Every structure is written in structure tokens, then in C-alpha cells.
Steps between C-alpha positions, in 0.01 A plus 500: 500500500223470739549299831283190524217502753503290810253277328724462203798435718304222673386352170852510365631325803218238482576437136858431572437294806204301367676419165826414666392320810134408449181632654466258782866528599489880510343660811382857515792586731748416228312705243480794731866484565570464126287804431650706777169548669351397834252206511240754599561707187471180294152425661391856446534440130388131492249361740655153506771299332221358274429853371871548441532186310198587281645842436839342413325264250299782342811716468699218351231449249488861400886515473496178270217640283714821457798283415301303248360821340860619453586179319195518283542854396542517135448134433202454278534137378275272725763225505784743601268629773446151621867422516562829683300358789770242554766777550261696718437204722878508592517877567589607853510829683852629519715336762298184537654150455281268298270279710224423249162669476423709805128434453539125474723506802241700702227273391677196629508658845128602512315224684139644465361407151264793514736768616498840311868477446480155334216646297723775385762255397243292312366818341864573362527145358163511344567841345822357345311200363231730343763736345719216364173335367399815322850533344492127380165570347627825327794294370251263319634205680291179458354366822559823667366401848717193530805689374447779742466261786823343404671830479382601835617166650841563342518848651390404852704177501813654363500782757408254784765251418758763439413632848574171650842483336540884558613564135338649198594231256144381459401807311690406183388134506133611560525736208630237268202268597264808455640558159431132407150525646432803295651363188770774460881491453785586719536861398167607660486678833873496565 
């Protein structure tokens, strides 16, 4: 197995620290120490903490997209694909304790409304909305736009509230509500 590069070590440490403690509460000294590198090495790979935060958000988005793709593999029914999003929203990298959506958590700590990192978070959420909307349309659901908006609110709200309570119980409740919104029975998307 190939050793991670220094950049990957720093990003792994940032992922753990930012998700566990928050972005604002975590200084670059703590990330450098967690990565086992010097602060200088960290700054050789990331020009600023903002650059590191942006790389963290982009990497987290790629990880989640990969996790979602795994859940969607072999699932062809549009309704079952929609319901798979609910499970994917609660997926975590190995070794993490559930604290909600890493991207929502990051967005809450980004004060600049036009920051490129907040734009990356928004792009993720807009992409999910578009994908869910397309699946609702493919499923032939009446009033597809309203239903898709409701499903995305269920997704985002369930993971955000579950993050507040630090438990994953919201996924099953949200999936039950999604099934009702989609007009399908309990057996779907288990």
C-alpha cells in the first residue's frame, strides 16, 4: 500500500480536526501536529488556512460523491435511487463519529457570502437538488419540482438535525416521509 503524500496527510488531519472540532476552533498548529508535519510544511502545501479549508470541502464533496455512487450502483429504479440519497447523507469516512453534514457544518462557519468555499458547498447542494429533481421527473411523479424541493429539504433537514443530536435516527424518519411524498410503500429503498 502506498504511503500518503504530505498533502494527503495534512488533508486527512484537517478532515478529522475540522469535522470533530470545527473550522474556527481548529488552528493550523493543531492540524500540523495531527498530520505529523511542521507548520512550514503545511504552508508549503496550502498558502493559507482558507486554502486548506477549501481543499477540505472539495475533498469531502468528492468523498461523498464516491460514497453515493457506491450506493447507487446497480440501482435502476428512480424512486429507489432517490431513497439511496438518504442513506448516503449519513455515510461517514471510517473512524468518524457522526456530527451531521460536514459541508453544512463548514458553511455555518464561513462568514463571507461570496467565498469560493461557500460557493463549493452551494454547488454540492445545487447538484443534489438537480439530481433528485431529475429522478423525481424520471419516476413520473406529479408536481415534480415541488416534490423534489420537499425531498431535498427532508435530506438536508434530517442530516442537520441529526447532527445537532449527534445520532443518525433522522434517516429512517426522513425516508418514511420521503416515501409518503413519493407515494410509495414501506418496502422501497430499505
